[in-house]
Phi, psi and omega in degrees: 000135184216174179138157180299131177087356179293125184277347177226058189297339183271000185268138174291330177201165180266318183289126175258316178200160177212139177219141175291140181253306182192180173232158173236134177281166176300323180296316179295321179292327176294322175297318177299318180302316181293317181294327181278353180072031180273146184306145176296343177290351186242043178294143181299145182254342183201164171287165183223161176240141182250139179228130174276129184243132171248132187212172179261141174208194181254143172274182181301325180266017181065025175274158177288129180223161175264137177223167181233161178192184185235139169236132179237131180235142176289140182282335174251116187235143176287171180292327182284153182298152179267152172277156176265142174238116178267116182255121180257119186283163177277190186301127177229137181256315183275137181303330186274351186270016185279167179306320182290342172275066197312315190285348180252003196240117170295335177295324177294322177297317178296318179297320178297316179298316180297320179295323181295344179275356174119022179241152159274116183261131181239125185225109178285145173283340189080176182280148173080356173227172191069224182264013178272141181276167175085189180273160179273118178283076186302129178061026174272104191301319186297313182280335170301316182291312184289326177298319180285319181295319182287333172291324174300319178294320177296323178297321179296331176281329186274320188300323176300333177295333178268000185060035176266121178273136183217155176266169172270018175277127184236131173253141184240139184204140176188150183242141177064237174306326178296332174292316176300313180295328180295314178291324176298317180292317180300314179301317181295311183297319182285329180285323181282338174054043174290132183295338181279357180239117176230103181288126181266309179215150181227130182234082173283135187230121173051044183260154176276073186286329185249068185301315185293326178288321182297318185291338180264002183259171180290341182291345181303320183292342183264350185280162179297132184296321184293331176292317180298316181291325177298317179294317178300314180300314183295309183296324179291319179293323182286313190255358175062046182289316177206109187297337182256352184066004188289339177267001183246315186243150175282164177282140008265009188293332180298328180268349184261336194299321183295328178287331178295322187252042180263006177090000182254354184248146180271167175302318181299319180296316183289317179294330176294319177297325184266006185303130179083355181268144175256171179306318185280350172285332189252318181263133182299136179300325180296321178294315180298318179297319182294315184286336179280337186248346186237099180297344181267001180300140183306325180291318178295320178296321178297317178296320181299324178297341183247013166293143188234018186252349190270064176202165178260104177297144177273323177272155178299141180236134169238120179265120180252133183197142173270134187291337181269012181291120175256342177293312173234102186304142182303333182301336176302315180289324178296317179297314180297316181299311183298317183292313181295321178298318181295335179273357177094016181284157171272092188225142177230149173244117182253112175281118182286350179144145183290341179253007183277126182263184179296317181289318184280351183273344188297309182301309178298323181294311178302317182299311182294320181295314181293322176297323176295316179301324187271359180301000000 
C-alpha cells in the first residue's frame, strides 16, 4: 500500500487478524449508559458486536510493529452506509485494561454504546499496551495518531468481510489523553489528505493539548503526581533525556519508575506507592526549576514536539472541558481554542461548568459530543 502520508507504506495490508469477542444487548448497553453518566437522550438503539483487531502500524522509531484495537458494529443496520467513529481512550496503565480487552474495559462499554447509536466504532489500544510489545509512549502525538489511523485502515479492510457498508465520513472523540490523541489524529488525517478519510466533526475533551505550557506553569504543582511521572517516563524513554533518571528524580524513585509503568501495575497500585508524596518529594527541585525557567530544556522541547493545538483544523472542533479540572488544567483548552481561532478554524470551547472536575466532566462531555455528532 502506498501514497503520500501513508504511515505504513511498506505494508501489503494493515489488518493482520480479527476475531469476534462478544456481543452486548440493548439492556446491557443501557446499564452501561447509566453507569457512564451518559444523557438519557442517548439510549442504545440496537445490540452490538465486538471484534479484537491485530494490525500493523509504526513504532516510535518508525519501525514496523504489531498493535491491537477494538471495532464495534451495530447488529441492526440501515441500508445506507454507516459513518466511522474513532474513539481515543484516556490514560491506561495496565496492558489488559484497553478497549480490546472488552470484559475489563469501561472504554469498551463506551464504544459499544456509541456504536448502538449508529456508528462503526474504532478504538486503538495505542502502542505498548494491549497486545503491543514494549513501553507505552504516553502522550506521544505521532504514534497516537498513526496507531489510530492505521486501525481505521485495518477497519476498512475488515468491514467488507462482515458485509458492513461504511462511508469515508469519520467522527473523532476522546477524553483526557484521548483528547490529546484526538487532535493528534485529526491533524494527521487532514495533513495526509487520504481520500478515504474525511473528518466530519471532532470532539477533543479535557485533553492536555499544550503540554509545554502546562509544565512551565504554576498548575503543575496541583496535578496528579502519577500523571506527571508517567509523562516524565514516556518523554525520557522516547527522547533519551537521561537514561538513568538520576538528574530528574530523587532516590529511590529514579530506579523504580520504569517498573511502575511497565504495563503490569494498576493506577491504585501506583498511587498507593506514592501516597503522601508531593511532586517535590519525588522530582528533583533542580529539574523543576530548570523546566520552569528554561524553554530550551530538553524535556520542555520534548513536550513541545507533542503539543497538538498549533494547526488549523479543517473539520469543526468542539473542545469540552470543566473549569475546575486540576488533572488537566482548563488552560489547555483555552490555549488550543485561541490558537485555532486565530488561524481561522471553526472551533468552539464549551465550559462544562465552573465546578466540574476531570472526573465529573466525562459523562457530560461524552453526552454533549455525541448529541452534536447526531444532529
